C-alpha positions as CSV (number, residue, x, y, z in Angstrom):
1,M,115.1,103.7,110.5
2,K,111.4,104.1,111.1
3,I,110.2,105.7,114.3
4,W,106.9,104.7,116.0
5,T,105.3,106.1,119.1
6,A,104.6,103.8,122.0
7,D,100.9,103.9,121.0
8,E,101.7,102.8,117.5
9,V,103.7,99.8,118.9
10,N,100.9,99.0,121.3
11,S,98.4,99.0,118.5
12,R,100.5,96.3,116.7
13,L,100.9,93.9,119.6
14,N,98.2,91.6,118.2
15,D,100.4,91.0,115.2
16,S,103.1,89.5,117.5
17,P,105.9,91.8,116.3
18,Q,109.6,91.0,116.9
19,M,110.6,93.4,119.7
20,I,114.0,93.7,121.3
21,D,114.4,95.5,124.7
22,V,118.0,96.7,125.1
23,R,117.7,97.9,128.7
24,E,119.8,96.5,131.5
25,S,118.4,93.6,133.6
26,E,117.7,95.9,136.6
27,E,115.6,98.1,134.3
28,T,113.6,95.2,132.7
29,A,112.9,93.8,136.2
30,Q,110.4,96.7,136.4
31,G,108.5,95.3,133.5
32,M,108.7,94.7,129.8
33,I,106.3,94.9,126.9
34,P,104.7,91.4,126.7
35,G,106.4,89.4,123.9
36,A,109.6,91.5,123.8
37,K,113.0,89.7,124.0
38,H,115.6,91.1,126.4
39,I,119.0,91.6,124.8
40,P,121.0,94.3,126.6
41,L,122.6,96.9,124.3
42,G,126.2,95.6,125.0
43,E,125.2,92.1,123.9
44,I,123.6,92.9,120.6
45,P,126.7,92.2,118.5
46,Q,127.2,88.7,120.0
47,R,123.5,87.8,119.8
48,L,122.6,88.8,116.2
49,G,121.7,85.2,115.5
50,E,118.7,85.6,117.9
51,I,117.1,88.3,115.8
52,D,115.2,87.3,112.7
53,K,116.6,89.3,109.8
54,N,113.4,88.5,107.7
55,K,111.1,90.2,110.2
56,E,110.8,93.9,111.1
57,V,112.4,94.5,114.5
58,I,111.1,97.0,117.0
59,M,113.8,98.4,119.3
60,I,112.9,99.4,122.9
61,C,114.8,101.0,125.8
62,R,114.0,103.5,128.6
63,S,113.9,106.7,126.5
64,G,114.6,105.8,122.9
65,A,118.3,106.7,122.7
66,R,119.9,103.3,123.4
67,S,117.4,101.6,121.1
68,E,118.2,104.1,118.4
69,R,121.9,103.2,118.7
70,A,121.1,99.5,118.6
71,G,118.8,100.0,115.6
72,E,121.6,101.9,113.7
73,F,123.9,98.9,114.3
74,L,121.3,96.4,113.2
75,E,120.5,98.5,110.0
76,K,124.2,98.3,109.1
77,H,123.8,94.5,109.3
78,G,120.8,94.4,107.0
79,Y,117.9,94.5,109.5
80,N,114.6,96.3,109.0
81,V,114.4,98.4,112.2
82,V,111.8,100.5,113.9
83,N,112.7,102.6,117.0
84,M,110.0,103.1,119.7
85,D,110.2,106.9,120.3
86,G,110.2,107.8,123.9
87,G,110.9,104.3,125.1
88,M,109.3,102.8,128.1
89,I,108.9,106.2,129.7
90,S,106.2,106.8,127.1
91,W,104.7,103.3,127.4
92,N,101.1,103.2,128.8
93,G,100.3,99.6,127.7
94,K,100.6,96.4,129.7
95,T,103.9,95.2,131.1
96,A,105.0,91.7,132.1
97,A,107.9,90.3,134.1
98,P,110.9,89.4,132.1
């Protein structure tokens, strides 16, 4: 699994990357990276069909730990995964309402 810093993810937003935010709803209510899709960690297995296997997927959470676990799961299912190191704690870019 590749690991990118929050700044690296921010620098790629113009490319409209596939991003999955695995935080809980009460966490995402505080703001998400624009363009990210919210799929809570516990729902990832049931919602695999919503994640494009042909595109790299950037995983996001609060600190980077849950997104790493989700990324490991996705990799086992054939996805090309990037984990955002430091999660939203390290995010200095724009946020939007979910």
